[in-house]
N, C-alpha and C positions, 0 to 999 in steps of 0.2 A: 332053444330062443326064435321067435318067432322074428322072421327076416320082413323086413319092409318092401313091400312089391306097389311097383308103379302102376297106378289105375290108368287103362288105356278102353275108349270109347269103343262100343261095341261093332260101329262099323269101318273100324281102323281099316282090316284088308281093303275097303273100298276107298282109301284115302290118297293121292299122289303129295309127291312134292307138291306141285305145282297150286294142288285147287288147297294144301293145307296153307302156303302163302297167302293166297290170295283171302281164306279165310279171318288170318291175322292180320289182313288190311283195312281186309269192312270191317273187325271189329271198332267200332269209336268209343273213346271215352267220353263223357259226361265232359268233361276239359275241353277235349276236341268239339263234342256239338255248339256249346256256350260258346268257344271261339271262333267260329264260324261260322254265327248267327252273328257275332258283333260286328265280325270285318264285312260278311256283306250288309249288314244297317249302316254301316260306313259308308262302305262305296256307295248303297241309293242315297245317304244325305249327299255326301258331294256331287254325286251326278245330278241333285235336284237344282244346286247351287249353280253348276256349270250349265245346263241344259234350258239353262231361263232364260225363254223367249221372249224379242219383243214384243209390246203392242202392236197390235195389225194401225194403229196411227202410224207408231213410228216409219214401219215398213213401208205406207203410205208417201210417207212424205221424203221418207227415200228417194221412189222410187219418182214422185214430182219432179226433185230437184235432179234425180239424175238423166230424165229425158230432155231440160231443160238446157242442160250442163252438155251434152252428148250431142243434143239438136237432134234430137230420134223421137218420132210418136209412141215409141214401144222397142219395151227394154224386154226381158226374160223374170221376170218377180221372184222365180226359184235364185236366182245369182244373185240379184238384188238384194233378197234373204241374209245369203251369206255371206258376204261383198259387208252389208252394214255388220250383221255379228265379228266379223273380223275388224272391221274399224274400227268401232265401239267399244270392242274389249283389246284393240294395243292401248287407242286412248281416248278413255271414257266422255273426255270434254265432246267430242264429237258430235257427240247427240242432239248438244245443244246448240251447236254451231252448224248441221243443219238444219236443225228449228229456224236457226239465225235467216241460213240462205233461205229458204219457206216465207219466210217473213216479208223477207225485201224481195218475192216473188210475187206475193199476194199484193203488196203496198203498190207497185211499178207494173206496166206493161210491159217487157221484155220480148223481144222478138225472137234474140238468137243468146249463144252461149255469151260471145265475146260481153256484150251490154250486163250481162247478169255479172260476169266475173268482174270487170269493170267497178261495178257500181261496187261489188260486196267487198272488195280489198280495199275499197275509198271508204264505205262505211267502219270496217275494222280490219285491217292487214295480219288479224289469227285469222280470217277466215281464206286466209290465201292457202293457208297448208290444211284445211280440209277440203279445197275444190280438187288440190293436189291428187290426197287421198279417195275424192269419189273415181277421177279421171284415170287415178294409177289403177283403183280395183276391176272396172270397168273396161281401158284397152288392154290392160297387162294381166287380167287375170289373178292380181295378188293384194292379200291383205292381209294383215298381222304377220309379213313378213312369208305366207303360204302360201301356197297355189292353190287357189277356190277354184277355176274353170281355165283350159288353155285351149281349144279348139274353137270354143267359141268367141274366145274376149274379142272385144271390137277393133281389137291389131289387123289379125287376120283378115278380120269382114272387111277393110275397107282397101285389103290389095287381093280378096278373094279372084279374081279375074287375072292376074299375072303369077301369085307369088301362093303356096301353100304349105301351111304350119309343117315346123319340123315333123320328119317321120311318119309324115301322112304324103303321099301319094295319088292325088286323086284328078291328073292329068293321062291316062294311061299308057303303055307301056311305051320309051324314051321320049316323055314329053319335053323333058330338059331339052333335049339336041334342038327344040324350034325354037325360033327369035322369042320373046315373049312379046308379049303389044304394050304399042306406049300408052306409057300412066302420062295423064296433064302435069302442070309443075306446079305444086300449090301455090295458089296467091294472096292469101290469108295472111294476117297480121294478129302477133300475140297482142292477148287479151292483161296478160297477167305482168306484173315487171321481172326480170330475169332474179333466176333463184340460182341458187350456189352448187356449180356440179358436180356431183358428187363420183366417184366412179364405183361400182357395187360389183364385191369377189363374186368371179365364175366359177 
């Protein structure tokens, strides 16, 4: 009676356990290929939704408003783009509020951030929160509860002659043993009405 015999490939003597395992892994079924393709399509589609960029006009408007609110002639447009994306992602209505602030600027000749802030709050109290978000973005480097920029945040630029950002030592060896330079006390007054104090988690 004939017995069944297993058929082995001719080059079985050249195979190793590792190469056999690799061959099994490399053989993908038709179902695996289809599933992989569908997954890639879904990921790319979702990426297009989340990667939607604002119009150049939106960024230009945001930068113009930001320069007036920070009383600065120049600001980094790359940081501005990232901040605008974060601010609008957190609160979509901020886009329209930025446009409101820009329209207010074009109708009036504001010479300082204080003048714009006061006029904006009088025109629409809701603009106060938009101003807070913009200023928090530029000075603290935060938008949508995420760190957008650290060392280039304006809060460090204000005190760069006396205080360095944490984890940065730009003053040379033992710079902390020297008396820091005198910093003049601020003489300005707040432009916006008082806000509720919020204790942030540390």
